[in-house]
C-alpha positions in Angstrom: 109.7 112.3 99.6 111.6 113.4 102.7 110.3 110.5 104.7 112.9 108.3 103.1 115.6 110.4 104.9 113.8 110.4 108.3 112.9 106.8 108.4 115.0 103.7 107.6 113.9 101.0 105.2 113.8 97.6 106.8 114.7 94.1 105.7 111.5 92.0 105.8 111.6 91.3 102.0 114.6 90.1 100.1 114.4 93.2 97.8 114.5 95.8 100.5 117.0 98.5 99.4 119.2 100.9 101.3 120.4 103.8 99.2 122.1 106.3 101.3 119.3 106.8 103.8 119.8 106.8 107.6 118.5 103.5 109.1 118.3 105.0 112.6 115.9 103.0 114.8 117.3 104.4 118.1 114.6 104.5 120.7 112.0 102.9 118.4 112.9 99.2 118.7 111.6 97.9 122.0 109.8 94.9 123.4 106.9 97.1 124.5 103.7 96.7 122.5 103.4 99.5 119.9 99.7 99.7 120.7 100.6 100.9 124.1 103.2 103.4 123.1 101.8 104.3 119.6 105.3 104.3 118.2 106.1 102.7 114.9 109.1 102.6 112.6 107.5 104.9 110.0 105.4 108.1 110.0 102.4 106.3 111.5 101.1 106.4 115.0 99.4 103.2 116.3 96.1 103.0 118.1 93.9 100.1 119.2 90.3 100.5 118.0 88.6 97.7 119.9 88.5 97.7 123.7 91.9 96.6 125.0 90.4 94.6 127.9 88.0 92.6 125.7 89.2 89.1 124.6 88.3 87.3 121.4 89.3 84.8 118.7 91.0 87.4 116.6 89.8 89.9 113.9 90.0 88.7 110.3 88.4 91.5 108.2 87.7 95.2 108.5 85.8 97.8 106.4 85.2 101.5 106.7 82.0 103.6 106.3 80.1 106.4 107.9 77.5 104.2 109.8 75.5 106.9 111.5 75.7 109.7 108.9 77.6 112.1 111.2 80.4 112.8 108.7 82.9 110.7 110.5 84.3 107.4 109.2 83.5 104.4 111.4 84.7 100.8 111.2 83.2 97.4 110.9 85.1 94.2 111.8 84.5 90.5 111.4 85.9 88.0 113.9 85.7 84.3 114.4 83.5 82.6 117.0 82.8 84.8 120.0 82.6 88.2 118.3 81.4 87.7 114.7 80.6 91.3 113.8 81.5 94.5 115.6 80.8 98.1 114.7 83.3 100.8 116.0 81.6 104.2 116.0 84.1 107.1 115.8 83.5 109.8 118.4 85.2 113.1 118.9 84.7 114.7 122.4 85.2 118.4 122.9 88.8 117.6 123.8 89.4 116.6 120.1 90.7 113.2 121.0 89.4 110.5 118.6 88.0 107.4 120.2 85.8 104.5 119.1 82.7 103.1 120.8 82.6 99.3 120.1 79.4 97.3 119.9 79.0 93.6 119.0 75.9 93.0 116.9 73.3 90.5 117.9 72.5 87.5 115.7 70.9 84.1 115.7 73.0 82.3 113.1 76.3 80.8 114.5 79.3 82.3 112.9 82.1 79.8 113.4 84.5 81.4 110.9 84.4 84.3 108.4 85.8 84.7 104.9 84.8 88.2 103.8 83.2 91.6 104.7 81.6 94.4 102.8 79.6 97.5 103.6 77.1 99.3 101.4 73.5 100.5 101.4 72.2 97.2 99.9 68.5 98.0 100.3 68.9 101.7 99.3 67.2 103.1 102.3 69.9 105.7 103.0 71.5 103.6 105.8 74.7 101.6 105.5 74.4 97.8 105.8 76.9 95.1 106.5 77.5 91.9 104.5 79.5 89.1 106.1 80.7 86.0 104.2 80.4 83.1 106.6 82.6 80.1 105.9 81.0 77.9 108.5 77.6 78.5 110.1 76.7 74.9 111.2 73.3 75.6 109.6 71.4 72.6 108.2 70.2 72.5 104.6 73.3 73.8 102.8 72.7 73.2 99.1 74.3 73.3 95.7 73.4 75.6 92.8 73.3 73.2 89.9 74.3 69.7 91.1 73.4 67.0 93.6 74.0 67.9 97.3 76.9 66.1 98.9 76.7 64.2 102.2 78.9 66.6 104.2 80.8 69.9 104.0 81.0 73.4 105.3 77.7 75.3 105.6 78.6 78.7 104.3 76.3 81.7 103.7 76.2 85.5 103.4 74.7 87.3 106.4 73.3 90.8 106.0 73.0 93.2 108.9 70.6 95.9 107.8 71.3 99.3 109.3 68.8 100.8 111.7 66.4 103.5 110.5 67.5 105.8 113.3 71.3 106.5 112.9 71.6 107.1 116.6 70.9 103.5 117.2 73.9 102.0 115.3 75.5 101.3 118.7 72.5 99.2 119.8 73.1 95.4 119.1 69.4 94.6 118.5 68.8 97.6 116.1 70.6 95.9 113.2 68.4 93.3 111.4 70.1 90.1 110.6 69.0 88.7 107.2 70.6 85.6 105.6 70.9 85.7 101.8 68.9 82.6 101.2 70.5 81.3 98.0 73.9 81.7 99.5 73.5 78.8 102.0 75.9 76.5 100.0 78.0 73.5 100.8 81.7 74.1 100.9 84.6 71.7 100.5 87.6 71.5 102.9 88.0 72.3 106.6 88.2 76.0 106.4 91.1 76.4 108.8 92.0 79.9 107.4 89.9 82.5 105.5 91.7 81.6 102.3 91.0 77.8 102.4 87.9 75.8 102.0 84.3 76.7 101.2 83.8 80.5 100.6 87.2 82.2 100.5 86.5 85.8 99.3 83.8 88.4 98.6 83.6 91.6 96.6 80.7 94.1 96.3 79.7 96.1 93.3 76.9 96.9 90.8 77.4 94.1 88.4 74.3 94.5 86.3 74.2 98.4 86.2 70.8 98.6 87.8 71.8 101.0 90.6 72.1 98.6 93.5 75.0 96.6 94.9 75.5 92.9 94.1 77.9 90.5 95.7 80.6 88.3 94.1 82.2 85.4 95.9 84.8 82.7 95.5 83.4 79.3 96.3 85.2 76.0 96.8 82.2 73.7 96.4 81.7 70.2 97.8 79.0 69.8 95.0 79.4 67.7 91.9 82.5 66.0 93.0 84.1 69.3 94.0 84.2 72.5 91.9 85.9 75.9 92.2 83.5 78.7 91.1 82.8 82.4 90.9 79.3 83.1 92.0 77.3 86.3 91.6 74.5 87.0 94.0 72.3 89.5 92.3 70.5 92.2 94.3 66.8 92.2 93.3 65.9 95.5 95.0 64.9 96.6 98.5 62.2 94.0 99.0 64.5 91.1 97.9 67.3 92.3 100.2 65.0 92.5 103.2 63.5 89.0 102.7 66.8 87.4 101.6 65.7 86.4 98.1 68.9 87.1 96.1 69.6 85.1 92.9 72.9 83.1 92.8 74.5 82.5 89.4 77.7 80.5 88.6 80.0 82.2 86.1 80.8 79.9 83.2 84.4 79.0 82.7 85.6 76.4 80.1 89.2 76.4 81.3 91.0 74.2 83.8 90.8 75.6 87.3 92.9 73.4 89.5 91.9 72.3 93.0 91.0 75.7 94.6 89.8 79.3 94.1 91.3 81.9 96.4 90.2 85.4 95.7 88.0 87.7 93.6 88.2 91.4 92.9 86.3 93.8 90.7 87.3 96.5 88.1 86.4 97.7 84.7 89.2 95.9 83.0 88.1 96.5 79.4 86.9 100.1 79.9 83.4 99.6 78.6 81.7 100.9 81.7 80.7 97.9 83.7 82.6 95.9 86.4 84.5 92.8 85.4 85.7 90.1 87.7 89.3 88.9 88.4 89.9 85.6 90.2 92.9 83.5 91.3 93.1 79.7 91.0 96.5 78.9 92.7 97.4 75.6 91.1 95.5 75.9 87.8 97.7 74.6 85.0 97.1 77.8 83.0 95.6 81.2 83.6 95.8 81.1 87.4 95.0 84.8 87.3 92.1 85.3 85.0 89.3 87.7 84.3 85.7 87.4 83.4 84.3 90.0 81.0 80.9 91.4 82.1 78.4 91.3 79.2 76.1 94.0 80.8 77.7 96.6 78.6 78.4 94.5 75.5 80.6 96.4 73.1 82.0 94.2 70.3 85.3 95.0 68.8 88.3 93.3 67.2 89.2 91.6 70.5 85.7 90.8 71.8 82.8 88.8 70.5 79.4 90.1 71.3 77.1 87.2 72.4 75.6 88.7 75.6 77.5 86.0 77.7 80.4 86.1 80.1 83.8 85.5 78.5 87.0 84.5 80.1 90.5 85.9 79.5 94.0 85.4 80.8 95.8 87.9 83.0 98.8 85.8 83.9 100.2 82.5 84.9 102.4 82.7 88.0 104.4 79.4 88.2 104.5 79.5 92.0 100.8 80.0 92.3 98.5 83.0 92.6 96.6 83.7 95.8 95.1 87.0 96.9 94.8 90.1 94.7 93.7 93.7 94.4 92.9 96.0 91.5 93.8 99.6 90.7 95.6 101.9 88.4 99.2 101.4 89.5 101.1 103.1 86.6 98.6 106.0 86.1 97.7 105.2 82.5 94.0 105.2 83.2 93.6 101.4 82.9 93.0 98.9 85.7 96.0 96.8 86.8 96.1 93.7 89.0 98.2 93.2 92.1 98.8 89.5 93.1 100.4 87.7 96.0 102.0 84.3 95.5 102.2 82.3 98.7 104.6 79.6 97.5 106.7 82.1 95.7 106.8 84.5 98.6 106.2 87.1 96.0 104.1 90.2 95.2 103.7 91.1 91.6 101.5 93.4 89.5 100.1 92.9 86.0 99.8 95.9 83.7 96.3 96.3 82.2 96.6 96.4 78.4 94.6 98.8 76.2 92.6 95.9 74.8 92.5 92.9 77.1 91.4 89.8 75.2 88.9 87.0 76.1 88.0 83.7 74.7 87.6 82.8 71.8 90.0 85.5 70.7 93.7 84.4 71.0 94.8 85.1 74.5 97.5 87.8 75.2 99.0 87.6 78.7 99.5 90.9 80.5 103.0 92.4 81.3 104.2 91.3 84.7 106.3 93.3 87.1 107.7 92.4 90.6 107.0 94.6 93.6 108.9 92.5 96.1 110.3 89.0 96.8 110.5 87.8 100.4 113.1 85.6 102.0 112.1 84.1 105.3 108.5 85.3 105.6 105.5 84.7 103.5 103.3 87.7 102.6 99.7 87.7 103.8 97.5 90.7 103.1 98.1 93.1 100.2 96.3 96.4 99.4 96.7 99.3 97.0 96.4 102.9 98.5 98.0 106.3 98.2 99.8 106.9 101.5 102.1 109.8 100.5 99.5 111.9 98.7 101.2 111.9 95.3 98.2 110.6 93.4 99.7 107.1 92.8 99.0 104.0 94.9 101.6 102.4 97.1 101.5 98.7 98.0 100.6 97.9 101.6 101.4 94.3 102.8 101.7 92.2 105.8 104.1 89.2 106.4 104.1 87.0 109.5 103.2 89.9 111.8 105.1 92.7 110.0 103.2 95.6 108.4 105.0 97.3 105.6 104.6 99.3 102.4 106.3 99.6 99.1 106.8 102.5 96.7 109.0 103.0 93.7 112.4 104.4 94.4 112.7 108.2 94.0 114.7 108.0 90.8 112.9 105.0 89.3 109.4 104.1 87.9 106.7 101.6 88.9 108.3 99.2 86.4 111.5 99.0 88.4 112.5 97.8 91.8 110.2 99.0 94.6 111.5 100.1 98.0 110.3 98.6 101.3 109.3 100.7 104.4 108.6 98.8 107.6 105.8 100.2 109.9 105.7 97.6 112.7 106.9 94.0 113.3 104.6 92.1 115.5 106.1 88.8 114.7 109.7 87.6 115.1 111.8 90.6 114.5 112.7 94.1 115.5 110.0 94.8 118.0 110.1 91.7 120.1 110.3 88.0 119.6 106.5 87.5 120.2 103.4 89.5 120.9 103.1 91.3 124.2 101.3 89.6 127.1 98.4 90.8 129.2 100.2 89.7 132.4 102.6 92.4 133.6 104.7 89.7 135.3 105.4 87.9 132.0 107.9 89.2 129.5 107.0 89.2 125.8 109.9 87.0 124.9 108.4 84.2 127.1 105.4 83.9 124.8 105.7 81.6 121.8 103.5 82.7 119.0 103.0 84.8 115.9 100.6 87.3 114.4 98.4 87.0 111.4 97.5 90.3 109.7 94.9 88.8 107.4 93.3 92.1 106.2 94.4 95.7 105.7 92.4 98.6 104.4 93.4 102.2 103.4 91.1 105.0 104.5 91.3 108.6 105.8 89.9 107.8 109.2 90.6 111.1 110.9 89.6 113.3 107.9 92.9 115.1 107.7 93.4 114.5 104.0 96.0 111.7 104.4 95.2 108.1 104.1 95.6 105.8 107.1 95.9 102.1 107.5 93.7 99.8 109.5 94.9 96.2 110.1 93.5 93.1 111.8 96.0 91.7 114.3 95.2 88.0 115.2 97.9 87.2 117.7 98.6 83.6 118.5 100.6 83.9 121.7 99.5 81.7 124.6 95.8 80.8 123.9 95.5 83.3 121.1 92.5 84.8 122.7 93.8 87.6 125.0 95.6 90.2 123.1 94.2 90.4 119.5 93.5 93.9 118.2 92.0 96.0 115.5 94.8 98.5 114.9 94.6 102.0 113.3 97.9 103.3 112.0 97.4 107.1 111.8 99.3 108.8 109.0 101.2 111.8 110.5 102.9 112.8 107.3 
């Protein structure tokens, strides 16, 4: 991996290592916005996807898909307030330069704040659709699934935008059909100041019942029944049900203490039986704050599983400093699903190795083996994602921390079970590339602006189709009003 000789590791995390490499940032560290120069501290080139002159309340989520069936990967982004959902259609003029045409979709439901985003062909008509998890919609009639409705709370819901029949109309705001998922209009607890807090906090998409269509799984901090923290599955009932919004919402049973909040959900076939299971985080749960729910759709009894056609709960880990956001993937290459977790209070990223036979209640619980990717000092990590950036067939860990975007890989002479090495891509917070975000006023210097950047979401996708995975990140910059220089950023892999 020659990049470790060409690019220096940085010191965002406490565990960043320098082992004889050249940390030469000459000519790279400036106060100029990297979205203007394209220059980063790694082998990525930076581009702004959304229009630079357009102002907003900041992107929170991004997803990738071919929206118009032209063979090129497009992007969908979810924002707060003024620009809830945007599509960014990739275009390649004869010059070969890649650019994106951005369109804000029309809708009638207020989207005050968002908590998740997914893309799939939900109604199976051959066209990609968009699902947005809305934390607050100000819609009246928010309900509870199985208890008395409270007096007040967040009015959350899932909004679908069904893709147009004519792929050439994906850039037309009125061509997408806005369809609320009726059973998802639920009352949420808290104020919902960030995507991770209050009401709905996360969403994952997958075929949970093995019927060939895509269902939705959400994390719900409920204001119902005195306040509960739940995993809810919204089952796709087929094309007709998708188009009229009649999905079925079901709470997953969980007999164990859950604490005061649920943060994240992710999917993966953890027990290897052929169906998707659910992993969830409950930050302050007294036990099992990372736990998994075994899907009974493919119910194969064995010595560690009881076959009763019901969901069962098992432990993944208990992180003393709390467990917040997560991702799933095969980190060590053994063919089993592992779990990556961020601990906010611990300023920590760890991964749990998937066992050959993960256990669930009522079988005696066996915690998974835990390994540390990185421990941070001054900053708290935000987004985390698994993805293969160097083309070696194994995933790296991509993370953000107070405006910094970085990634981790095992040291060249070590394994995934040992210390991981940090590589900084950009620092849009306090640090190497300026004390604050760049301003839009050429007469104001960046250091005069007090603020920070939240990179809430990162994804890994081969956007330019060159065989190397790129990174797309949401930059919610808080300088000045926080409304004038936010960006959806593409970091193109040049390796």
